[in-house]
C-alpha atoms as an extended CHARMM CRD file, in Angstrom:
* protein
*
       295  EXT
         1         1  MET       CA             14.7430000000       17.6930000000       -2.7300000000  PROA      1               0.0000000000
         2         2  SER       CA             15.1460000000       14.5070000000       -0.9430000000  PROA      2               0.0000000000
         3         3  GLU       CA             14.1760000000       11.3090000000       -1.8380000000  PROA      3               0.0000000000
         4         4  ARG       CA             10.8520000000       10.9680000000        0.6060000000  PROA      4               0.0000000000
         5         5  VAL       CA              9.9460000000       14.1860000000       -0.9000000000  PROA      5               0.0000000000
         6         6  SER       CA             10.4960000000       13.6390000000       -4.6470000000  PROA      6               0.0000000000
         7         7  LYS       CA              8.2450000000       10.2730000000       -4.5210000000  PROA      7               0.0000000000
         8         8  GLN       CA              5.0380000000       12.3850000000       -3.4550000000  PROA      8               0.0000000000
         9         9  LYS       CA              2.2680000000       12.6120000000       -6.0990000000  PROA      9               0.0000000000
        10        10  GLY       CA             -0.2110000000       14.9470000000       -6.0270000000  PROA      10              0.0000000000
        11        11  PRO       CA             -2.4860000000       17.4160000000       -8.3790000000  PROA      11              0.0000000000
        12        12  LYS       CA             -0.6850000000       20.2750000000       -9.7340000000  PROA      12              0.0000000000
        13        13  LEU       CA             -1.0210000000       23.5540000000       -8.7170000000  PROA      13              0.0000000000
        14        14  ILE       CA             -3.5930000000       24.8420000000      -11.2260000000  PROA      14              0.0000000000
        15        15  MET       CA             -6.0770000000       27.3300000000       -9.5550000000  PROA      15              0.0000000000
        16        16  PRO       CA             -4.4400000000       30.4090000000       -7.7540000000  PROA      16              0.0000000000
        17        17  ALA       CA             -5.1080000000       31.2700000000       -4.1530000000  PROA      17              0.0000000000
        18        18  LYS       CA             -6.2840000000       35.1540000000       -3.6560000000  PROA      18              0.0000000000
        19        19  CYS       CA             -4.2790000000       37.7170000000       -1.3730000000  PROA      19              0.0000000000
        20        20  ILE       CA             -7.1180000000       39.6600000000        0.1100000000  PROA      20              0.0000000000
        21        21  TYR       CA             -4.9340000000       41.8320000000        2.0360000000  PROA      21              0.0000000000
        22        22  SER       CA             -1.2690000000       43.5320000000        2.0000000000  PROA      22              0.0000000000
        23        23  TYR       CA              0.2690000000       46.1210000000        3.8570000000  PROA      23              0.0000000000
        24        24  ASP       CA              2.8090000000       47.0270000000        1.4790000000  PROA      24              0.0000000000
        25        25  GLY       CA              4.2850000000       45.7050000000       -1.6930000000  PROA      25              0.0000000000
        26        26  SER       CA              7.2050000000       43.6980000000       -0.0820000000  PROA      26              0.0000000000
        27        27  PRO       CA              5.3360000000       41.7900000000        2.8540000000  PROA      27              0.0000000000
        28        28  LEU       CA              7.6580000000       39.8680000000        5.5140000000  PROA      28              0.0000000000
        29        29  VAL       CA              5.5240000000       37.6550000000        6.2610000000  PROA      29              0.0000000000
        30        30  SER       CA              2.9410000000       35.8320000000        3.7920000000  PROA      30              0.0000000000
        31        31  ILE       CA             -0.2630000000       34.4080000000        6.0950000000  PROA      31              0.0000000000
        32        32  VAL       CA             -2.1330000000       31.5200000000        4.1420000000  PROA      32              0.0000000000
        33        33  VAL       CA             -5.3450000000       30.5340000000        5.6900000000  PROA      33              0.0000000000
        34        34  PRO       CA             -6.9040000000       27.3380000000        3.6510000000  PROA      34              0.0000000000
        35        35  SER       CA            -10.7290000000       27.3320000000        3.9370000000  PROA      35              0.0000000000
        36        36  LEU       CA            -13.2910000000       25.2210000000        2.0980000000  PROA      36              0.0000000000
        37        37  ASP       CA            -15.9750000000       28.0640000000        1.9410000000  PROA      37              0.0000000000
        38        38  GLY       CA            -14.0590000000       31.0570000000        2.8500000000  PROA      38              0.0000000000
        39        39  ASP       CA            -16.0150000000       31.5610000000        5.5550000000  PROA      39              0.0000000000
        40        40  ARG       CA            -16.1580000000       29.0340000000        8.4780000000  PROA      40              0.0000000000
        41        41  GLY       CA            -19.1000000000       30.3510000000        9.9320000000  PROA      41              0.0000000000
        42        42  GLY       CA            -17.9420000000       33.8820000000        9.9690000000  PROA      42              0.0000000000
        43        43  ASN       CA            -14.5030000000       33.0420000000       11.5320000000  PROA      43              0.0000000000
        44        44  VAL       CA            -12.4510000000       33.7440000000        8.5130000000  PROA      44              0.0000000000
        45        45  GLN       CA            -13.3390000000       37.5720000000        8.5790000000  PROA      45              0.0000000000
        46        46  ARG       CA            -12.7210000000       37.9410000000       12.5220000000  PROA      46              0.0000000000
        47        47  LEU       CA             -9.4000000000       36.2770000000       11.8630000000  PROA      47              0.0000000000
        48        48  VAL       CA             -8.7720000000       38.3990000000        9.2260000000  PROA      48              0.0000000000
        49        49  ASP       CA             -9.6870000000       41.5290000000       11.2020000000  PROA      49              0.0000000000
        50        50  GLN       CA             -7.1500000000       40.2510000000       14.0790000000  PROA      50              0.0000000000
        51        51  LEU       CA             -4.5490000000       39.8190000000       11.7380000000  PROA      51              0.0000000000
        52        52  LYS       CA             -4.8020000000       43.5070000000       10.3280000000  PROA      52              0.0000000000
        53        53  GLU       CA             -4.4330000000       44.5160000000       14.1760000000  PROA      53              0.0000000000
        54        54  GLN       CA             -1.2850000000       42.6330000000       14.6480000000  PROA      54              0.0000000000
        55        55  SER       CA              2.1230000000       44.2910000000       15.9090000000  PROA      55              0.0000000000
        56        56  LEU       CA              3.7090000000       43.3230000000       13.2150000000  PROA      56              0.0000000000
        57        57  GLN       CA              2.3260000000       45.0350000000       10.2250000000  PROA      57              0.0000000000
        58        58  SER       CA              4.5700000000       43.6450000000        7.3620000000  PROA      58              0.0000000000
        59        59  ILE       CA              2.1710000000       41.2650000000        6.1080000000  PROA      59              0.0000000000
        60        60  GLU       CA             -0.1280000000       39.5530000000        3.6110000000  PROA      60              0.0000000000
        61        61  ILE       CA             -3.1130000000       37.5210000000        4.0570000000  PROA      61              0.0000000000
        62        62  ILE       CA             -3.7020000000       34.9260000000        1.4070000000  PROA      62              0.0000000000
        63        63  LEU       CA             -6.9440000000       32.7990000000        1.3780000000  PROA      63              0.0000000000
        64        64  SER       CA             -6.8100000000       29.4890000000       -0.2280000000  PROA      64              0.0000000000
        65        65  ILE       CA            -10.3970000000       28.4060000000       -0.9570000000  PROA      65              0.0000000000
        66        66  GLY       CA            -11.9940000000       25.5130000000       -1.8700000000  PROA      66              0.0000000000
        67        67  GLU       CA             -8.9970000000       23.2740000000       -2.7030000000  PROA      67              0.0000000000
        68        68  SER       CA             -8.2630000000       20.2580000000       -0.6180000000  PROA      68              0.0000000000
        69        69  PRO       CA             -6.4240000000       18.3840000000        0.9440000000  PROA      69              0.0000000000
        70        70  ASN       CA             -5.1620000000       20.9250000000        3.5310000000  PROA      70              0.0000000000
        71        71  GLY       CA             -1.7420000000       20.3190000000        2.1010000000  PROA      71              0.0000000000
        72        72  HSD       CA             -2.3450000000       21.1620000000       -1.3400000000  PROA      72              0.0000000000
        73        73  ALA       CA             -4.5540000000       24.0580000000       -0.1770000000  PROA      73              0.0000000000
        74        74  ARG       CA             -1.3590000000       25.6320000000        1.5750000000  PROA      74              0.0000000000
        75        75  ASN       CA              0.8260000000       24.8860000000       -1.3080000000  PROA      75              0.0000000000
        76        76  VAL       CA             -1.5880000000       26.6940000000       -3.4050000000  PROA      76              0.0000000000
        77        77  GLY       CA             -1.2970000000       29.6420000000       -1.1300000000  PROA      77              0.0000000000
        78        78  VAL       CA              2.4020000000       29.6420000000       -1.2920000000  PROA      78              0.0000000000
        79        79  GLU       CA              2.7150000000       29.8020000000       -4.9830000000  PROA      79              0.0000000000
        80        80  ILE       CA              1.5540000000       33.6900000000       -4.5960000000  PROA      80              0.0000000000
        81        81  ALA       CA              3.2650000000       34.2980000000       -1.4310000000  PROA      81              0.0000000000
        82        82  ARG       CA              5.9800000000       37.0970000000       -1.1980000000  PROA      82              0.0000000000
        83        83  GLY       CA              7.1210000000       36.9490000000        2.4590000000  PROA      83              0.0000000000
        84        84  LYS       CA             10.1560000000       35.6300000000        3.6660000000  PROA      84              0.0000000000
        85        85  PHE       CA              8.1040000000       34.1780000000        6.1730000000  PROA      85              0.0000000000
        86        86  LEU       CA              5.4250000000       31.8650000000        5.8510000000  PROA      86              0.0000000000
        87        87  VAL       CA              2.4690000000       31.8860000000        8.6470000000  PROA      87              0.0000000000
        88        88  PHE       CA             -0.4150000000       28.8880000000        8.2810000000  PROA      88              0.0000000000
        89        89  ILE       CA             -3.2950000000       29.3640000000       10.4240000000  PROA      89              0.0000000000
        90        90  ASP       CA             -6.4660000000       27.4040000000       10.3690000000  PROA      90              0.0000000000
        91        91  ASP       CA             -9.9400000000       28.9680000000        9.5910000000  PROA      91              0.0000000000
        92        92  ASP       CA            -11.8590000000       28.0450000000       12.8250000000  PROA      92              0.0000000000
        93        93  VAL       CA             -8.6090000000       29.5760000000       14.8950000000  PROA      93              0.0000000000
        94        94  ILE       CA             -8.7080000000       32.6920000000       17.1100000000  PROA      94              0.0000000000
        95        95  LEU       CA             -5.6130000000       34.4990000000       17.8620000000  PROA      95              0.0000000000
        96        96  GLY       CA             -4.4360000000       34.9000000000       21.3550000000  PROA      96              0.0000000000
        97        97  ASP       CA             -3.1980000000       38.6610000000       21.4080000000  PROA      97              0.0000000000
        98        98  GLU       CA             -1.5950000000       41.3380000000       18.9960000000  PROA      98              0.0000000000
        99        99  GLN       CA              1.8710000000       40.0750000000       19.4220000000  PROA      99              0.0000000000
       100       100  ILE       CA              1.6330000000       36.6940000000       18.2010000000  PROA      100             0.0000000000
       101       101  ILE       CA              3.1280000000       36.8680000000       14.6280000000  PROA      101             0.0000000000
       102       102  GLU       CA              5.6340000000       39.0600000000       15.8150000000  PROA      102             0.0000000000
       103       103  LYS       CA              6.4950000000       36.4090000000       18.5220000000  PROA      103             0.0000000000
       104       104  LEU       CA              6.4820000000       33.7430000000       15.9950000000  PROA      104             0.0000000000
       105       105  LEU       CA              9.2320000000       35.2600000000       13.6620000000  PROA      105             0.0000000000
       106       106  LYS       CA             11.4780000000       36.4130000000       16.9610000000  PROA      106             0.0000000000
       107       107  PRO       CA             13.1370000000       32.8810000000       17.9110000000  PROA      107             0.0000000000
       108       108  PHE       CA             14.3710000000       32.8060000000       14.0470000000  PROA      108             0.0000000000
       109       109  ASP       CA             16.4520000000       35.8270000000       14.5310000000  PROA      109             0.0000000000
       110       110  GLU       CA             18.2380000000       34.4000000000       17.7590000000  PROA      110             0.0000000000
       111       111  TYR       CA             18.4250000000       30.9350000000       17.1300000000  PROA      111             0.0000000000
       112       112  PRO       CA             19.4870000000       29.8630000000       13.6790000000  PROA      112             0.0000000000
       113       113  ASP       CA             18.6150000000       26.3070000000       14.4190000000  PROA      113             0.0000000000
       114       114  ILE       CA             15.0610000000       26.7710000000       15.0590000000  PROA      114             0.0000000000
       115       115  GLY       CA             12.9770000000       25.9540000000       11.6000000000  PROA      115             0.0000000000
       116       116  MET       CA              9.4320000000       26.1100000000       12.8010000000  PROA      116             0.0000000000
       117       117  THR       CA              7.5710000000       27.8900000000       15.4560000000  PROA      117             0.0000000000
       118       118  GLY       CA              4.0220000000       27.5990000000       16.9410000000  PROA      118             0.0000000000
       119       119  PRO       CA              2.2560000000       28.9730000000       19.8150000000  PROA      119             0.0000000000
       120       120  ALA       CA              0.3440000000       27.0480000000       22.5520000000  PROA      120             0.0000000000
       121       121  GLN       CA             -3.2870000000       25.7140000000       21.5840000000  PROA      121             0.0000000000
       122       122  LEU       CA             -6.0370000000       26.7390000000       24.0680000000  PROA      122             0.0000000000
       123       123  VAL       CA            -10.1550000000       26.4320000000       23.8200000000  PROA      123             0.0000000000
       124       124  PRO       CA            -11.7600000000       29.5890000000       22.9400000000  PROA      124             0.0000000000
       125       125  PRO       CA            -12.9350000000       31.9160000000       26.0180000000  PROA      125             0.0000000000
       126       126  GLU       CA            -16.3920000000       31.5500000000       25.1840000000  PROA      126             0.0000000000
       127       127  ALA       CA            -16.1550000000       27.7020000000       24.5730000000  PROA      127             0.0000000000
       128       128  GLY       CA            -18.8620000000       26.0480000000       26.5070000000  PROA      128             0.0000000000
       129       129  TRP       CA            -18.3280000000       23.2020000000       29.6630000000  PROA      129             0.0000000000
       130       130  PHE       CA            -18.8130000000       20.2170000000       27.2520000000  PROA      130             0.0000000000
       131       131  GLN       CA            -15.6240000000       22.0360000000       24.7230000000  PROA      131             0.0000000000
       132       132  ARG       CA            -13.5310000000       22.7420000000       27.8240000000  PROA      132             0.0000000000
       133       133  TRP       CA            -14.4330000000       19.1260000000       29.1700000000  PROA      133             0.0000000000
       134       134  CYS       CA            -13.4000000000       17.5240000000       25.6480000000  PROA      134             0.0000000000
       135       135  ALA       CA             -9.7420000000       19.6830000000       25.5500000000  PROA      135             0.0000000000
       136       136  GLY       CA             -9.0210000000       17.7850000000       28.8390000000  PROA      136             0.0000000000
       137       137  GLN       CA             -9.5580000000       14.3800000000       27.6770000000  PROA      137             0.0000000000
       138       138  ILE       CA             -9.2420000000       13.8880000000       24.3060000000  PROA      138             0.0000000000
       139       139  PRO       CA             -5.3450000000       13.7120000000       22.5990000000  PROA      139             0.0000000000
       140       140  ARG       CA             -3.9310000000       17.0500000000       21.4980000000  PROA      140             0.0000000000
       141       141  ALA       CA             -6.9880000000       19.0260000000       21.6690000000  PROA      141             0.0000000000
       142       142  ALA       CA             -4.8970000000       21.7420000000       23.7540000000  PROA      142             0.0000000000
       143       143  SER       CA             -1.1560000000       22.3040000000       24.9580000000  PROA      143             0.0000000000
       144       144  PRO       CA             -0.1460000000       24.5010000000       27.9490000000  PROA      144             0.0000000000
       145       145  ILE       CA              1.6490000000       28.2270000000       27.6680000000  PROA      145             0.0000000000
       146       146  VAL       CA              5.2280000000       27.8180000000       28.3330000000  PROA      146             0.0000000000
       147       147  ASP       CA              7.7300000000       30.1160000000       29.6450000000  PROA      147             0.0000000000
       148       148  ASP       CA             10.6950000000       29.1190000000       27.7270000000  PROA      148             0.0000000000
       149       149  ILE       CA             11.2910000000       28.0430000000       23.8520000000  PROA      149             0.0000000000
       150       150  THR       CA             10.0570000000       24.2520000000       24.2090000000  PROA      150             0.0000000000
       151       151  PRO       CA             10.6560000000       21.4710000000       21.5910000000  PROA      151             0.0000000000
       152       152  SER       CA              7.1570000000       20.1910000000       20.9560000000  PROA      152             0.0000000000
       153       153  ASP       CA              5.1460000000       17.8070000000       18.6920000000  PROA      153             0.0000000000
       154       154  MET       CA              2.5450000000       20.0710000000       19.2480000000  PROA      154             0.0000000000
       155       155  VAL       CA              3.3060000000       22.6930000000       16.7610000000  PROA      155             0.0000000000
       156       156  THR       CA              0.4230000000       22.3840000000       13.9540000000  PROA      156             0.0000000000
       157       157  HSD       CA             -1.0250000000       23.9440000000       11.4730000000  PROA      157             0.0000000000
       158       158  MET       CA             -3.4900000000       25.5130000000       13.6270000000  PROA      158             0.0000000000
       159       159  CYS       CA             -0.7980000000       28.2210000000       13.6370000000  PROA      159             0.0000000000
       160       160  LEU       CA              2.6980000000       27.8650000000       13.0010000000  PROA      160             0.0000000000
       161       161  ALA       CA              5.6570000000       29.8220000000       11.3210000000  PROA      161             0.0000000000
       162       162  ILE       CA              8.1900000000       28.4660000000        9.0410000000  PROA      162             0.0000000000
       163       163  PRO       CA             10.9190000000       30.3630000000        6.7470000000  PROA      163             0.0000000000
       164       164  ALA       CA              9.9710000000       30.7210000000        3.0950000000  PROA      164             0.0000000000
       165       165  ASP       CA             13.3660000000       29.0020000000        1.8400000000  PROA      165             0.0000000000
       166       166  LEU       CA             13.1210000000       26.5170000000        4.4830000000  PROA      166             0.0000000000
       167       167  PHE       CA              9.5780000000       25.5640000000        3.1870000000  PROA      167             0.0000000000
       168       168  GLU       CA             10.9810000000       24.8080000000       -0.4080000000  PROA      168             0.0000000000
       169       169  GLU       CA             13.9710000000       23.0920000000        0.7160000000  PROA      169             0.0000000000
       170       170  VAL       CA             11.9520000000       20.6450000000        2.6030000000  PROA      170             0.0000000000
       171       171  GLY       CA              9.8710000000       19.9270000000       -0.1440000000  PROA      171             0.0000000000
       172       172  ARG       CA              6.6400000000       22.1950000000        0.6330000000  PROA      172             0.0000000000
       173       173  GLU       CA              3.4040000000       20.4300000000        2.0830000000  PROA      173             0.0000000000
       174       174  SER       CA              2.8160000000       16.7750000000        0.7160000000  PROA      174             0.0000000000
       175       175  ASP       CA             -0.0450000000       17.4070000000       -1.7650000000  PROA      175             0.0000000000
       176       176  TRP       CA             -2.0830000000       14.3900000000       -1.5910000000  PROA      176             0.0000000000
       177       177  LEU       CA             -2.3200000000       13.2340000000        2.2090000000  PROA      177             0.0000000000
       178       178  LEU       CA             -5.6990000000       13.0790000000        3.3880000000  PROA      178             0.0000000000
       179       179  ALA       CA             -4.0850000000       12.8850000000        7.3920000000  PROA      179             0.0000000000
       180       180  GLY       CA             -0.6900000000       13.4110000000        8.7650000000  PROA      180             0.0000000000
       181       181  THR       CA              0.5120000000       16.7680000000        7.4340000000  PROA      181             0.0000000000
       182       182  ASP       CA              0.9280000000       18.0480000000       10.6420000000  PROA      182             0.0000000000
       183       183  PRO       CA              3.8430000000       15.1840000000       11.7890000000  PROA      183             0.0000000000
       184       184  ASP       CA              5.1140000000       14.9960000000        8.1860000000  PROA      184             0.0000000000
       185       185  LEU       CA              5.9510000000       18.5930000000        7.7110000000  PROA      185             0.0000000000
       186       186  ARG       CA              7.8060000000       18.4930000000       11.4830000000  PROA      186             0.0000000000
       187       187  TYR       CA              9.6010000000       15.3660000000       10.3130000000  PROA      187             0.0000000000
       188       188  ARG       CA             10.9660000000       16.9970000000        7.3890000000  PROA      188             0.0000000000
       189       189  VAL       CA             12.2260000000       20.0580000000        9.0300000000  PROA      189             0.0000000000
       190       190  ARG       CA             13.7200000000       18.0140000000       12.0470000000  PROA      190             0.0000000000
       191       191  GLN       CA             15.4760000000       15.9780000000        9.2310000000  PROA      191             0.0000000000
       192       192  SER       CA             16.9730000000       18.9500000000        7.7490000000  PROA      192             0.0000000000
       193       193  GLY       CA             18.6820000000       19.9700000000       10.9890000000  PROA      193             0.0000000000
       194       194  TYR       CA             16.4220000000       22.2660000000       12.3750000000  PROA      194             0.0000000000
       195       195  ARG       CA             14.5130000000       22.3670000000       16.0040000000  PROA      195             0.0000000000
       196       196  VAL       CA             10.0600000000       22.7720000000       16.1610000000  PROA      196             0.0000000000
       197       197  VAL       CA              9.5330000000       24.9340000000       18.9870000000  PROA      197             0.0000000000
       198       198  VAL       CA              6.6080000000       26.3300000000       20.5330000000  PROA      198             0.0000000000
       199       199  ILE       CA              7.1420000000       29.7760000000       21.7690000000  PROA      199             0.0000000000
       200       200  PRO       CA              6.7420000000       31.4560000000       25.3490000000  PROA      200             0.0000000000
       201       201  GLN       CA              3.6580000000       33.2770000000       26.2450000000  PROA      201             0.0000000000
       202       202  SER       CA              2.1360000000       33.0030000000       22.9460000000  PROA      202             0.0000000000
       203       203  TRP       CA             -1.2620000000       31.0110000000       22.4880000000  PROA      203             0.0000000000
       204       204  ALA       CA             -4.2700000000       30.7240000000       19.7560000000  PROA      204             0.0000000000
       205       205  TYR       CA             -7.5740000000       29.4390000000       20.3280000000  PROA      205             0.0000000000
       206       206  HSD       CA             -8.8150000000       26.4560000000       18.6720000000  PROA      206             0.0000000000
       207       207  PRO       CA            -12.2520000000       24.8200000000       18.8610000000  PROA      207             0.0000000000
       208       208  ALA       CA            -13.0880000000       21.4750000000       20.3470000000  PROA      208             0.0000000000
       209       209  PRO       CA            -16.0730000000       19.6200000000       19.9390000000  PROA      209             0.0000000000
       210       210  HSD       CA            -19.0800000000       21.2250000000       21.3900000000  PROA      210             0.0000000000
       211       211  ASP       CA            -21.4150000000       18.2210000000       21.7340000000  PROA      211             0.0000000000
       212       212  MET       CA            -21.4620000000       14.2580000000       22.1500000000  PROA      212             0.0000000000
       213       213  ARG       CA            -22.5880000000       14.0690000000       18.1020000000  PROA      213             0.0000000000
       214       214  SER       CA            -19.7880000000       16.3150000000       17.1940000000  PROA      214             0.0000000000
       215       215  LEU       CA            -16.9780000000       14.4550000000       19.1310000000  PROA      215             0.0000000000
       216       216  LEU       CA            -18.2490000000       11.1000000000       18.0840000000  PROA      216             0.0000000000
       217       217  SER       CA            -18.0680000000       12.7590000000       14.1550000000  PROA      217             0.0000000000
       218       218  TYR       CA            -14.3410000000       14.0210000000       14.9280000000  PROA      218             0.0000000000
       219       219  ALA       CA            -13.2770000000       10.8580000000       16.6020000000  PROA      219             0.0000000000
       220       220  TYR       CA            -14.6460000000        8.4660000000       13.7150000000  PROA      220             0.0000000000
       221       221  LYS       CA            -13.2170000000       10.8660000000       10.9820000000  PROA      221             0.0000000000
       222       222  LYS       CA             -9.8390000000       10.9450000000       12.7120000000  PROA      222             0.0000000000
       223       223  GLY       CA             -9.5010000000        7.2700000000       13.0100000000  PROA      223             0.0000000000
       224       224  SER       CA            -10.7260000000        6.6000000000        9.2340000000  PROA      224             0.0000000000
       225       225  TYR       CA             -8.4780000000        9.2940000000        8.0050000000  PROA      225             0.0000000000
       226       226  THR       CA             -5.3100000000        7.5970000000        9.9950000000  PROA      226             0.0000000000
       227       227  ALA       CA             -6.4760000000        4.4610000000        8.6570000000  PROA      227             0.0000000000
       228       228  TRP       CA             -6.2090000000        6.0660000000        5.1800000000  PROA      228             0.0000000000
       229       229  GLN       CA             -2.7710000000        7.0910000000        5.9240000000  PROA      229             0.0000000000
       230       230  TYR       CA             -1.5740000000        3.1800000000        7.2530000000  PROA      230             0.0000000000
       231       231  ARG       CA             -2.8630000000        1.7880000000        3.9510000000  PROA      231             0.0000000000
       232       232  PHE       CA             -1.6470000000        4.4710000000        1.4510000000  PROA      232             0.0000000000
       233       233  ALA       CA              0.9790000000        6.4440000000        3.0990000000  PROA      233             0.0000000000
       234       234  LYS       CA              2.2740000000        4.1660000000        5.8160000000  PROA      234             0.0000000000
       235       235  GLY       CA              6.0010000000        5.3470000000        5.4680000000  PROA      235             0.0000000000
       236       236  LEU       CA              4.6450000000        8.7680000000        6.4710000000  PROA      236             0.0000000000
       237       237  MET       CA              3.2330000000        7.7020000000        9.9440000000  PROA      237             0.0000000000
       238       238  TYR       CA              4.9620000000        8.7450000000       12.9150000000  PROA      238             0.0000000000
       239       239  ASP       CA              4.0410000000        8.4710000000       16.6930000000  PROA      239             0.0000000000
       240       240  CYS       CA              2.8030000000       11.8620000000       17.8560000000  PROA      240             0.0000000000
       241       241  PRO       CA              2.8750000000       12.1260000000       21.7640000000  PROA      241             0.0000000000
       242       242  ASP       CA              0.1380000000       13.5590000000       23.7340000000  PROA      242             0.0000000000
       243       243  GLY       CA              1.6900000000       17.1170000000       24.4720000000  PROA      243             0.0000000000
       244       244  HSD       CA              4.9560000000       18.9620000000       24.5200000000  PROA      244             0.0000000000
       245       245  ALA       CA              8.1560000000       16.3880000000       24.5200000000  PROA      245             0.0000000000
       246       246  GLY       CA             11.4860000000       16.2780000000       23.1400000000  PROA      246             0.0000000000
       247       247  ASP       CA             11.7560000000       12.8930000000       22.0690000000  PROA      247             0.0000000000
       248       248  PHE       CA              9.9510000000       11.9510000000       18.6680000000  PROA      248             0.0000000000
       249       249  GLN       CA             10.0460000000        8.6780000000       17.2350000000  PROA      249             0.0000000000
       250       250  ALA       CA              8.3480000000        7.3850000000       13.6630000000  PROA      250             0.0000000000
       251       251  SER       CA              6.3440000000        4.6330000000       14.3220000000  PROA      251             0.0000000000
       252       252  THR       CA              4.2680000000        2.7030000000       11.5240000000  PROA      252             0.0000000000
       253       253  SER       CA              3.6230000000       -0.7540000000       13.0220000000  PROA      253             0.0000000000
       254       254  LEU       CA             -0.0420000000       -1.5170000000       12.8680000000  PROA      254             0.0000000000
       255       255  PRO       CA              0.0730000000       -4.1100000000       15.8760000000  PROA      255             0.0000000000
       256       256  TYR       CA              1.7690000000       -1.2090000000       18.0100000000  PROA      256             0.0000000000
       257       257  ARG       CA             -1.0000000000        1.3530000000       17.0150000000  PROA      257             0.0000000000
       258       258  VAL       CA             -3.3380000000       -1.1620000000       18.1660000000  PROA      258             0.0000000000
       259       259  ALA       CA             -1.7850000000       -2.0980000000       21.6080000000  PROA      259             0.0000000000
       260       260  ARG       CA             -1.0680000000        1.7560000000       22.2910000000  PROA      260             0.0000000000
       261       261  LYS       CA             -5.0500000000        2.5700000000       21.6760000000  PROA      261             0.0000000000
       262       262  CYS       CA             -6.0880000000       -0.2120000000       24.0370000000  PROA      262             0.0000000000
       263       263  PHE       CA             -3.6740000000        0.6830000000       26.4700000000  PROA      263             0.0000000000
       264       264  GLY       CA             -5.0510000000        4.3020000000       26.2250000000  PROA      264             0.0000000000
       265       265  MET       CA             -8.5040000000        3.2110000000       26.6880000000  PROA      265             0.0000000000
       266       266  VAL       CA             -7.6110000000        1.1670000000       29.8490000000  PROA      266             0.0000000000
       267       267  LYS       CA             -5.8750000000        4.3260000000       31.1360000000  PROA      267             0.0000000000
       268       268  GLU       CA             -9.0770000000        6.4900000000       30.3930000000  PROA      268             0.0000000000
       269       269  LEU       CA            -11.1170000000        3.8840000000       32.4400000000  PROA      269             0.0000000000
       270       270  VAL       CA             -8.7260000000        4.1610000000       35.3200000000  PROA      270             0.0000000000
       271       271  LEU       CA             -8.6500000000        7.7240000000       35.3060000000  PROA      271             0.0000000000
       272       272  ILE       CA            -12.4470000000        8.0050000000       34.9230000000  PROA      272             0.0000000000
       273       273  ARG       CA            -12.1880000000       10.4020000000       31.5320000000  PROA      273             0.0000000000
       274       274  PRO       CA            -15.4990000000        9.1290000000       29.8930000000  PROA      274             0.0000000000
       275       275  LEU       CA            -14.9220000000       11.6660000000       26.8360000000  PROA      275             0.0000000000
       276       276  GLY       CA            -11.4930000000       10.2550000000       26.4870000000  PROA      276             0.0000000000
       277       277  LEU       CA            -12.6170000000        7.0190000000       26.4990000000  PROA      277             0.0000000000
       278       278  VAL       CA            -15.7870000000        7.5740000000       24.1690000000  PROA      278             0.0000000000
       279       279  TYR       CA            -12.9520000000        9.2920000000       21.7680000000  PROA      279             0.0000000000
       280       280  ASP       CA            -10.6660000000        6.0420000000       21.8280000000  PROA      280             0.0000000000
       281       281  LEU       CA            -14.1040000000        3.6580000000       20.9080000000  PROA      281             0.0000000000
       282       282  ALA       CA            -15.0240000000        6.1460000000       18.1310000000  PROA      282             0.0000000000
       283       283  TYR       CA            -11.6630000000        6.3950000000       16.4070000000  PROA      283             0.0000000000
       284       284  SER       CA            -11.0650000000        2.7170000000       16.9310000000  PROA      284             0.0000000000
       285       285  VAL       CA            -14.3200000000        2.1100000000       15.2730000000  PROA      285             0.0000000000
       286       286  GLY       CA            -13.5300000000        4.7570000000       12.4570000000  PROA      286             0.0000000000
       287       287  TYR       CA            -10.0480000000        3.2230000000       12.0760000000  PROA      287             0.0000000000
       288       288  ALA       CA            -11.4250000000       -0.1190000000       11.5510000000  PROA      288             0.0000000000
       289       289  ALA       CA            -13.9190000000        0.7680000000        8.8210000000  PROA      289             0.0000000000
       290       290  GLY       CA            -11.0290000000        2.7830000000        7.1670000000  PROA      290             0.0000000000
       291       291  LEU       CA             -9.2110000000       -0.2540000000        6.4690000000  PROA      291             0.0000000000
       292       292  VAL       CA            -11.6660000000       -1.7510000000        4.7330000000  PROA      292             0.0000000000
       293       293  ARG       CA            -13.0480000000        1.2330000000        2.8670000000  PROA      293             0.0000000000
       294       294  LYS       CA            -13.0100000000        1.6040000000       -0.7000000000  PROA      294             0.0000000000
       295       295  TRP       CA            -11.4230000000        5.4010000000       -0.8960000000  PROA      295             0.0000000000
């Protein structure tokens, strides 16, 4: 285990997760879904039903309910996982089609240097006009479908696949991070010499804020938790591009982050993107509050 990983501290994995479905006794893929209430407005059952209809049948579905933060919840699920591959999916996600799990795994057989895969991120088909407007303006809310295997910083826990042995090699998830588990895992996979890629013609649906109140709340919380990370996990902060990209740089400087956010707000004004500006302002207020809050 690397020095970076071995310094992480967190609660012991005490409460087991629950395997709610297994196609056979030795599944190829363990799908771990963290969920605070095990329901998420009915979407957990919808997701489970979709997973049972996947073209790749050798799966087990593990729910990790009531555990937090999310990195810890995923580790709890992995404790009982039996698959050669792990797939993590957020509980508010809808899958794009019946082949997505099969598509996520295919690159591992063809390219030994690929360590983590994910689909493009779209807003749900039934999303309202405000959600679609948000997805086009707020950072990292959506990513385009690609035609070729594409190195990307948009492989996130929304939906991703990783070999179980590599997950163990990089030290599993951080058990205590409140924010930044996506870039932290990507960074450690890359540091181990593997590529992180979005796969062709694959997508999953992830909801964007549905009204102004939820947008303000979402942005404020993101800013607040990022400030927590700056205060308590500064060495695990990374500069994340807004879309697919091939050059990934670590960046932990507070002046740099402030300057980047200010530049972003100017850009939103110039491009006349009001929701992007609202997001940036609410994020900045949350960040400032997080810097002084007693956590």
